[in-house]
C-alpha angles and dihedrals in degrees: 000000000000096000116129116273121211090349094306129104113253119245104250093208093050091047092048092050091050092047093049093047092049092046094052091044091052092049093044093051092052115112092214118118113267094017094128092050091047091050089052090049090054090048092052091046090053089052091050091050091050096049092046090054095247090124135019092212118085120196113270132222091275091063093052093045092050090056092046090050091051089056091043092057088054091047091239098145098167092057091045089054089049091059090048089052089051090053090052089051089054091047090058087052091056106275128124117289123245117268135210091271095066093040090052091047089055088052088051087054089056090047090055096043128098090234092096096156093052099039101080096053092041088055093045088053089054090047090054090053091050093052092045093050092048097042093048092050092236093117112002091176089067092072110128125235135205092277090057090058091043090060090055093048088052090053091050090049091053095044098078088209121152092230094048098103094046093048094043095049091048088054091046092053089049090053091050091050091054090048092050089051089058110275100136091184088072098057107143116241139184095271092050093052091045092054095048089049089052090057090061092044096048101037116057099344091261095169098159091056090046090053090049089057091048091057091044087055090051093049091047089054093047089051088062109275102129092179090069097055110149116235132210087261091054092059096037091054090063093041089053098049093048094045092052096040100087088221114150090231093051097100092052092044093052093045093050093048091049093045094050091044091055090049091052091050093048089051090051090238093126131029097211117089131191115272133198091278090055091058091042088058090051090055091046091054090060 
């Protein structure tokens, strides 16, 4: 491993760091039982070796994130948070601070967990930490992005809670305000809109509010935000929930959505166009 490269001697610390990161990643990605716990054990052993002076190379953010991701895949959010807490402990001892990648991976762990009622607020707590760390200048790299918020919307959608739509939309409006104040990392996109719409669809059958958000998405795109372009799936999601709702106004709702969608396509204001499934949903609504 330490052989010269391109005529120059390799940096032992850099090689050791790369080797350790790759080793932990390989262990963490293993599907064998206990692989995540073993990866954490290796991580903690590396930290002990570093603090005892046995190596000059501490584990980097990639090592921590690999362990967190291993727990996330298992849906073990508490243990993922434990590794994040360990990284904070190391930061106060002089190591690099956590970044948005590891925070978002912990949120993904909550998204994958079976603690659906707890997950949204646990993620919102993490989000608050991220904003505080960025805004204070303590850890600017912790600033969240649109994907961070999307993870939380997904958790709200899975929660089944009565307050899910209200809480999720409040969070969404807060994200938009930060974007409008200049945070380009929080630019809304198609996936973000789709997930906030799903909260209204899945929690409380609030189809009118979901449709309102669809048209907001369309208007945002028409106003020049290409990242928020509605897809065929965006429209078909609303057509499907109305057609299956059994609501007396469902046929008119489906017809009006489809009619307006076709007009937008003919005016070249959206790229997506109705497909065979779209028309099948229209028939189903009747």
